[in-house]
C-alpha distance (Angstrom), angle and dihedral (degrees) to the residues before:
residue distance angle dihedral
M1 . . .
N2 3.88 . .
L3 3.74 113.6 .
S4 3.70 126.2 -148.5
I5 3.77 117.6 -122.9
E6 3.78 92.2 -104.1
D7 3.84 90.9 53.9
D8 3.85 97.5 44.0
R9 3.81 98.3 101.2
L10 3.77 98.5 169.5
A11 3.85 90.2 53.6
H12 3.75 88.1 52.0
L13 3.76 89.6 59.4
L14 3.81 92.0 54.8
M15 3.80 91.5 44.6
R16 3.77 96.3 50.7
G17 3.81 95.2 38.2
S18 3.77 128.1 98.9
G19 3.79 91.9 -80.3
H20 3.84 93.8 51.7
A21 3.81 93.1 -149.4
G22 3.76 117.6 -166.2
Y23 3.79 115.0 -113.4
D24 3.83 94.7 -102.7
E25 3.77 91.7 49.4
A26 3.79 91.2 47.9
R27 3.74 90.9 49.8
R28 3.77 92.3 49.7
R29 3.80 92.0 51.6
L30 3.74 92.3 50.0
D31 3.80 96.2 45.9
R32 3.79 88.1 52.4
A33 3.82 93.1 50.1
A34 3.76 107.8 107.8
L35 3.78 133.6 164.7
V36 3.85 137.6 -158.6
L37 3.79 114.4 -150.6
T38 3.77 117.6 -156.4
A39 3.89 139.2 165.6
D40 3.76 140.8 168.9
G41 3.79 124.5 -166.7
A42 3.83 93.2 -9.4
A43 3.81 90.0 72.6
G44 3.77 88.6 72.1
L45 3.82 96.0 52.2
P46 3.80 128.7 79.6
W47 3.80 94.5 -121.0
G48 3.79 92.2 46.5
Q49 3.87 92.3 50.6
A50 3.78 89.8 48.6
A51 3.83 89.6 50.8
L52 3.82 93.1 47.6
L53 3.88 95.4 46.7
T54 3.76 90.1 46.1
A55 3.84 91.8 48.1
A56 3.79 90.0 48.7
E57 3.81 95.5 51.6
C58 3.85 93.6 44.1
G59 3.82 92.2 40.0
V60 3.81 98.3 52.4
R61 3.87 86.6 56.4
M62 3.77 99.1 43.1
F63 3.83 99.3 38.5
P64 3.85 105.1 52.0
G65 3.77 89.6 176.0
G66 3.80 88.2 71.8
V67 3.77 142.6 -89.6
Y68 3.81 109.3 -113.7
L69 3.85 125.8 -159.9
G70 3.86 110.6 -124.8
S71 3.78 98.6 177.5
D72 3.87 131.9 50.3
F73 3.86 95.6 -112.7
A74 3.79 90.6 -161.3
D75 3.85 94.4 152.6
T76 3.78 116.7 118.3
T77 3.80 111.1 -107.3
M78 3.78 109.4 -109.9
V79 3.77 102.5 163.4
G80 3.80 126.3 108.7
Q81 3.76 122.8 -47.0
F82 3.82 98.0 -24.3
G83 3.81 124.9 123.8
R84 3.80 111.9 -91.3
W85 3.84 92.0 -114.4
P86 3.77 128.5 127.4
L87 3.83 108.2 -66.5
R88 3.77 89.0 -124.1
R89 3.79 89.9 67.7
H90 3.79 93.4 56.0
L91 3.85 91.2 47.4
E92 3.77 89.8 51.4
L93 3.87 91.2 48.9
A94 3.79 87.1 53.4
G95 3.79 88.5 58.8
C96 3.81 103.5 -95.5
R97 3.79 115.5 149.7
T98 3.84 127.6 -129.2
T99 3.85 97.6 -159.8
N100 3.84 122.4 95.5
A101 3.72 115.8 -70.2
P102 3.82 120.6 -122.6
G103 3.80 115.1 -99.0
H104 3.85 92.5 -111.3
A105 3.81 94.4 56.3
V106 3.84 116.5 125.0
A107 3.83 119.1 -130.3
L108 3.82 131.1 -127.9
H109 3.73 114.8 -171.9
V110 3.81 120.0 -167.1
G111 3.79 112.1 -146.5
A112 3.85 138.0 45.1
D113 3.89 93.4 -109.1
R114 3.78 97.9 103.3
R115 3.72 121.1 76.1
R116 3.83 100.8 -144.7
M117 3.80 139.5 -5.0
Q118 3.82 119.4 -140.2
N119 3.83 101.0 -171.7
G120 3.77 107.2 23.2
A121 3.74 139.5 -4.1
L122 3.72 147.9 -73.0
C123 3.84 121.4 -128.7
W124 3.81 127.0 -169.1
A125 3.80 141.9 157.4
D126 3.78 128.6 -116.6
G127 3.78 110.1 -171.4
W128 3.81 106.3 -54.5
A129 3.84 92.2 -17.1
G130 3.72 129.6 97.5
L131 3.74 119.6 -148.1
V132 3.84 134.6 -169.6
G133 3.78 130.9 -175.7
I134 3.79 145.9 118.5
E135 3.83 97.2 -98.2
A136 3.77 130.0 56.3
P137 3.83 116.7 -120.9
A138 3.78 118.2 -98.1
D139 3.78 92.4 -127.3
P140 3.85 124.1 50.4
P141 3.81 111.8 -100.5
R142 3.79 121.3 -110.4
P143 3.80 120.7 -97.5
S144 3.77 107.2 -77.7
N145 3.76 141.4 -157.8
E146 3.81 137.7 -137.8
I147 3.85 94.4 -89.8
G148 3.78 91.5 54.9
G149 3.77 87.6 49.6
V150 3.83 91.8 51.4
V151 3.81 90.5 52.3
A152 3.82 92.1 47.1
G153 3.81 94.9 50.5
A154 3.85 93.4 46.0
M155 3.77 93.2 45.9
G156 3.78 90.7 49.0
I157 3.78 93.3 52.9
G158 3.77 91.5 46.7
E159 3.85 92.6 50.2
V160 3.75 95.7 52.1
F161 3.80 91.8 42.3
R162 3.81 90.5 54.9
S163 3.79 91.6 47.4
T164 3.90 99.1 42.7
V165 3.84 103.4 30.0
L166 3.75 106.9 25.0
G167 3.82 95.1 34.7
D168 3.84 94.6 -129.8
K169 3.81 105.7 173.8
L170 3.83 93.7 -155.4
A171 3.81 94.5 53.3
C172 3.82 115.9 103.7
R173 3.78 90.4 12.9
R174 3.83 103.4 98.6
T175 3.78 140.6 20.5
S176 3.81 117.1 -92.4
R177 3.77 124.7 -164.0
L178 3.78 131.4 -170.5
S179 3.79 128.8 172.5
A180 3.79 116.5 -150.4
S181 3.78 90.7 -160.3
S182 3.85 99.3 48.2
P183 3.86 106.6 13.8
G184 3.76 112.2 -169.3
C185 3.78 92.0 3.6
E186 3.77 104.8 76.1
D187 3.83 92.3 166.0
V188 3.81 91.6 67.1
D189 3.79 111.5 104.6
D190 3.83 112.5 -108.1
I191 3.73 117.9 -126.3
D192 3.79 127.5 -127.4
L193 3.75 117.2 -101.6
A194 3.83 88.8 -125.4
Y195 3.80 96.4 126.6
L196 3.75 132.7 37.2
P197 3.80 132.7 -168.0
A198 3.81 112.6 -90.4
A199 3.74 98.5 -158.6
Y200 3.84 134.4 29.4
W201 3.81 132.8 -173.5
M202 3.78 101.3 -153.6
L203 3.82 110.6 -161.9
G204 3.80 111.0 -168.2
L205 3.83 124.5 21.1
G206 3.69 101.9 -158.7
N207 3.78 127.2 98.4
L208 3.83 95.0 -34.4
G209 3.74 99.5 33.3
Q210 3.82 93.7 51.3
A211 3.80 88.7 47.4
A212 3.83 90.4 53.0
L213 3.84 91.3 47.7
W214 3.78 90.2 51.1
T215 3.86 91.4 51.5
I216 3.85 91.0 48.0
G217 3.82 88.3 51.4
L218 3.81 90.0 58.7
L219 3.83 95.7 51.7
P220 3.89 118.9 110.5
Y221 3.85 98.1 -109.1
P222 3.81 109.3 163.9
D223 3.81 90.9 -153.6
P224 3.85 114.6 18.3
G225 3.79 89.2 -174.9
L226 3.80 88.4 74.8
V227 3.89 90.8 57.7
S228 3.79 116.0 91.0
L229 3.78 120.4 -151.0
F230 3.83 121.4 -168.7
L231 3.80 105.0 -161.7
Q232 3.80 115.3 -162.3
D233 3.76 126.7 -177.7
A234 3.85 132.8 122.2
D235 3.81 98.3 -163.0
R236 3.80 132.4 94.5
S237 3.79 125.8 -130.3
E238 3.78 116.8 -99.7
L239 3.80 133.7 -160.7
G240 3.79 90.9 -106.4
N241 3.84 90.4 61.0
L242 3.77 92.7 67.4
A243 3.79 95.1 82.7
I244 3.74 98.6 41.8
Q245 3.88 109.9 30.1
L246 3.76 112.1 76.4
L247 3.75 102.8 -142.0
T248 3.79 99.9 31.6
K249 3.88 111.9 118.5
P250 3.80 127.5 178.9
D251 3.89 91.2 -96.6
W252 3.77 89.0 60.7
I253 3.88 93.1 63.3
G254 3.72 110.7 114.8
R255 3.77 95.2 9.6
K256 3.77 126.3 106.9
K257 3.76 111.5 -91.2
A258 3.76 95.0 -136.3
R259 3.82 91.6 57.7
S260 3.77 93.9 47.1
A261 3.73 91.5 47.1
A262 3.73 91.3 49.6
L263 3.78 92.9 52.7
W264 3.84 88.9 50.8
A265 3.81 90.9 51.9
E266 3.77 95.1 43.0
E267 3.84 90.1 52.8
R268 3.81 85.7 60.3
G269 3.75 94.3 49.8
F270 3.78 101.8 -100.5
G271 3.82 125.0 138.7
T272 3.80 113.4 -119.3
T273 3.79 142.5 -167.1
I274 3.80 117.9 -168.3
I275 3.80 121.1 -143.5
E276 3.76 116.6 -175.4
S277 3.81 100.6 174.2
R278 3.76 123.4 88.5
F279 3.80 125.2 -97.4
V280 3.81 105.1 -116.1
E281 3.83 137.1 175.1
G282 3.81 109.9 -68.5
T283 3.75 96.0 28.0
K284 3.79 112.1 141.0
R285 3.78 133.1 -176.8
S286 3.73 123.0 -133.7
T287 3.81 121.7 -118.2
A288 3.81 88.8 -104.2
E289 3.79 93.2 58.2
P290 3.86 127.1 81.2
G291 3.75 115.8 -71.4
L292 3.78 92.5 -161.4
A293 3.88 116.0 81.9
L294 3.80 126.2 -168.6
V295 3.73 107.1 -165.8
G296 3.77 122.1 -163.6
V297 3.86 109.5 160.8
D298 3.83 135.1 125.7
N299 3.82 92.2 -140.2
L300 3.76 113.5 99.5
A301 3.82 91.7 -161.8
A302 3.77 91.3 59.7
R303 3.80 93.3 44.0
R304 3.82 91.4 52.4
A305 3.79 90.8 45.6
A306 3.78 92.5 53.0
A307 3.79 93.5 45.6
N308 3.77 90.9 51.1
S309 3.83 94.3 45.6
N310 3.79 125.4 95.7
F311 3.75 98.7 -92.6
D312 3.82 116.7 137.1
L313 3.79 91.3 -135.2
V314 3.81 131.2 8.1
L315 3.77 120.7 -169.6
D316 3.76 111.5 -171.2
A317 3.81 122.8 -170.6
G318 3.79 124.5 -162.4
L319 3.85 129.4 -175.3
G320 3.76 133.6 -157.4
G321 3.79 112.6 -101.9
T322 3.83 104.9 -164.5
P323 3.87 126.3 74.9
P324 3.85 94.8 -99.4
E325 3.85 90.8 47.9
V326 3.86 104.5 43.9
F327 3.81 91.0 106.0
D328 3.79 93.9 47.2
I329 3.90 124.8 106.5
R330 3.73 134.8 -172.9
I331 3.83 125.5 -173.7
H332 3.74 123.9 -167.0
G333 3.83 122.7 -170.9
F334 3.82 127.9 -161.0
P335 2.95 136.6 -123.7
G336 3.79 84.5 34.8
T337 3.73 140.3 130.6
R338 3.85 91.1 -69.8
L339 3.81 133.4 54.5
P340 3.79 118.8 -125.5
E341 3.83 89.0 -109.9
Q342 3.83 88.0 58.8
A343 3.81 93.5 45.4
W344 3.82 92.6 51.9
P345 3.78 108.7 23.9
E346 3.81 97.5 155.0
P347 3.76 121.1 86.7
D348 3.78 117.5 -109.7
V349 3.82 96.3 -100.5
H350 3.77 126.2 143.6
P351 3.86 119.9 -151.8
E352 3.77 116.4 -124.0
A353 3.82 110.2 -89.4
S354 3.81 119.6 -118.2
L355 3.79 130.3 -161.8
D356 3.82 122.2 -112.0
A357 3.83 122.6 -154.2
S358 3.76 96.2 -89.7
L359 3.82 93.6 54.8
Q360 3.85 93.1 42.4
E361 3.79 87.8 52.3
L362 3.83 90.5 56.6
V363 3.80 91.1 48.7
D364 3.77 92.8 48.2
A365 3.79 89.8 50.8
G366 3.73 92.1 51.1
R367 3.79 93.5 -119.7
I368 3.82 93.5 122.6
D369 3.79 132.4 10.8
L370 3.76 125.9 -116.9
C371 3.83 92.2 -102.8
G372 3.84 91.5 54.9
A373 3.83 91.8 46.7
L374 3.85 92.1 52.4
T375 3.76 89.9 47.7
I376 3.78 90.3 54.9
A377 3.82 91.2 45.6
G378 3.78 93.4 52.5
R379 3.81 97.0 42.9
S380 3.83 121.6 106.0
L381 3.83 113.8 -117.7
G382 3.74 127.5 -141.6
V383 3.82 147.0 155.0
P384 3.84 125.1 -139.6
S385 3.78 95.7 -124.1
T386 3.80 92.5 66.0
A387 3.83 91.8 46.3
V388 3.81 90.3 52.6
V389 3.84 93.2 52.6
A390 3.81 89.7 48.6
A391 3.83 91.0 48.9
A392 3.84 90.5 47.7
I393 3.77 89.5 55.2
Q394 3.82 90.7 48.8
V395 3.81 93.6 50.8
A396 3.87 91.9 43.4
Q397 3.78 90.4 54.1
A398 3.83 89.5 49.8
C399 3.80 89.3 52.6
R400 3.76 89.7 47.2
A401 3.80 92.2 52.0
V402 3.85 94.0 50.0
S403 3.84 88.8 46.8
D404 3.74 104.3 47.1
G405 3.82 108.2 -1.9
G406 3.88 95.5 -109.2
F407 3.79 135.0 98.0
F408 3.76 140.4 166.4
D409 3.78 107.1 -91.2
L410 3.84 95.6 -171.8
V411 3.78 126.1 32.9
D412 3.77 128.3 169.2
V413 3.77 118.6 -173.1
T414 3.81 135.1 168.3
L415 3.84 110.7 -169.4
V416 3.83 87.9 -154.8
N417 3.80 87.4 72.5
C418 3.79 114.3 8.8
R419 3.80 91.3 -176.1
R420 3.80 87.3 76.9
A421 3.80 91.9 60.1
T422 3.78 116.2 125.6
G423 3.81 130.8 -169.0
R424 3.77 137.1 177.4
W425 3.86 122.3 -151.7
H426 3.75 119.6 -140.8
A427 3.82 132.5 -177.6
L428 3.83 118.5 -136.5
A429 3.79 113.8 -114.5
K430 3.82 91.7 -137.0
P431 3.79 107.4 32.6
G432 3.82 91.0 159.1
I433 3.81 89.5 80.8
L434 3.76 94.0 63.1
P435 3.90 103.3 74.4
F436 3.79 86.6 65.8
L437 3.83 89.1 57.4
R438 3.77 100.2 50.6
A439 3.73 140.6 81.1
R440 3.82 130.3 -163.3
S441 3.81 117.5 -101.5
E442 3.72 126.4 -138.4
Y443 3.79 90.7 -102.7
């Protein structure tokens, strides 16, 4: 599907980034961006399949030149609520290609069974952590779960995208590690994935909400029909969402996101409730509705309203929206050590957008009008791989809370340098409520 300049969100990232590429140059670089996806033994393990499926969904959006399958992927799919078909079929349905890749394609290998990558990266999971680098670890990784796999696959795609498309000289140069369970605090003991949340209120079904729904769909629920998903979003899908929102397909365009997301979830056996109104100040849930809220909206009023509502636990994810920040993540948890007013002290005010040289050039050439250029200049940017890592952290904290009554109530991560990640653990004041919110996993 050919996008208009106004809808071409990935091109906007290159145009507004440090290189300030013109639109035609941005489009050329994107159209050339191609990826080869390979795996060995990891393709037969739940974490490896979660990594591969995540890498495929992110990759087909971030590498318009194609994602090509470089292994046979004949293992039966065993992860989450996916059909028990050969893994290759699911990867093809995601949009991966089976023809020969162009010679310039970058490689992403899932697993720690290769010693070194020359043109690309390895990604693998270690417990709840995802890792990406060009050299395999000296010691075998610990047994891993699906959330660790999701983080690994998303981090791998983000790393090779930064290197190949954005020209980041530091990408694919060192090993990065990030734990979804204990981000920034790698010495904290990981929990077992023995229990999973049984009910979610999902506020916002854009970039973050779809990534969270994707992650939930990969979890080992024995009976997804016992899991309740309240899906709340008032917006419709747009063409520009195709490249940045993980579940959005062409047939979603023009339809309400909550309805499309509910159909996706119901096809995987989950129970759903659709809410198409907005979450506003004073909104309260009933005692029969989910007490766990995963929030992924770009509206501070809705975020404050959710954090001040009567949920048992709110996990709010936010992403950076400018070119230097598109790989940045912040998670807030409530009730935590800070009040919502302390977490978001600034008023919800947007500075007036201005045009850079690449946008002005398009206006001067008559390719877009001034209104379209200002819309592009004022729009938040993003890539699906960052949203997936953020959502995996949200879901991991929900799993931690139902397992041991604690969670990380403040997380700051930049995927450009995971060593700078910080996290703060917090115990729920009323952990006794959580056994009523959880279901056993297949582990």
